[in-house]
C-alpha positions in Angstrom: 127.5 71.6 96.3 124.7 71.7 94.0 122.2 70.5 96.6 123.3 73.4 98.8 123.1 75.9 96.1 119.6 74.7 95.2 118.5 74.7 98.9 119.8 78.4 99.2 117.9 79.4 96.0 114.8 77.7 97.4 115.3 79.7 100.7 115.9 83.0 98.9 112.6 82.4 96.8 110.5 81.5 99.8 111.8 84.7 101.7 111.2 86.8 98.6 107.6 85.6 98.2 107.0 86.1 101.9 108.4 89.7 101.9 106.2 90.4 98.7 103.1 89.2 100.6 104.1 91.5 103.7 104.4 94.3 101.4 100.9 93.7 99.9 99.4 93.4 103.2 100.1 97.1 103.9 97.7 98.1 101.2 94.7 99.2 103.8 96.9 100.5 106.3 98.5 103.1 103.9 95.0 104.2 102.9 93.6 104.5 106.5 90.9 101.9 105.8 89.9 99.8 108.8 91.1 96.2 108.1 91.5 92.9 109.7 95.0 91.7 110.2 95.8 89.1 107.5 97.7 85.8 107.9 100.3 84.6 105.5 99.4 83.1 102.9 95.8 83.1 102.7 95.1 86.6 104.0 91.7 86.6 105.8 90.2 83.6 104.1 92.3 81.1 106.0 89.2 79.6 107.8 87.6 78.9 104.6 90.7 76.8 103.4 91.7 75.1 106.8 88.3 74.1 108.1 86.4 73.9 104.8 83.9 76.6 106.0 81.9 78.0 103.2 83.1 81.4 102.0 79.8 83.0 102.8 80.4 82.1 106.7 83.8 83.6 106.6 82.4 87.1 105.0 79.6 86.8 107.7 82.4 86.3 110.4 84.2 89.2 109.0 81.1 91.5 109.1 80.4 90.7 112.7 83.9 91.5 113.6 84.1 94.8 111.6 80.6 96.2 111.5 81.5 98.8 114.3 84.2 100.2 111.9 82.0 102.1 109.7 80.7 101.7 106.1 83.4 99.6 105.0 86.5 97.5 105.8 89.4 95.9 103.9 90.3 92.3 103.8 92.7 90.3 101.9 92.0 87.3 99.8 95.4 85.8 99.6 97.5 88.8 98.5 94.8 90.8 96.9 93.1 93.7 98.7 89.2 93.3 98.9 86.8 96.3 100.0 83.8 94.7 102.0 80.9 97.0 102.2 79.3 96.9 105.6 76.3 99.2 105.8 73.2 99.1 103.4 73.5 102.9 102.5 77.1 102.1 101.3 76.0 99.2 99.2 73.5 101.3 97.6 75.9 103.9 96.8 78.0 101.2 95.0 75.4 99.5 93.3 73.3 102.6 92.1 75.2 105.9 91.9 78.9 104.6 91.5 78.1 101.6 89.7 80.6 102.4 86.9 83.5 102.6 89.3 82.8 99.2 90.7 82.1 97.0 87.7 84.0 93.9 88.8 82.4 93.2 92.2 83.5 89.6 92.6 81.3 87.3 94.6 77.7 88.3 95.6 76.1 87.5 98.9 
């Protein structure tokens, strides 16, 4: 009986985590930002984990897929939304004019 209860709690927990990820993956869609469809649980960086490709190559692949989308696109790093700047003009805006809004820019490439 305890084993069945423990199994039910485990399944419920996994389902709750999955639903939470799916809710987080709606972030860019709700804001009308072009984005790549993420995969559970790693988002758009699954290739860096599965095949041990360097993260820079993953971002380069995302850039080549989304460069037609405009100045920026959205991706997901696990469940966290990340804005990727695609055009040099937009990068200049972020790094110079709107620097104080984007103080935590993460990884540099």
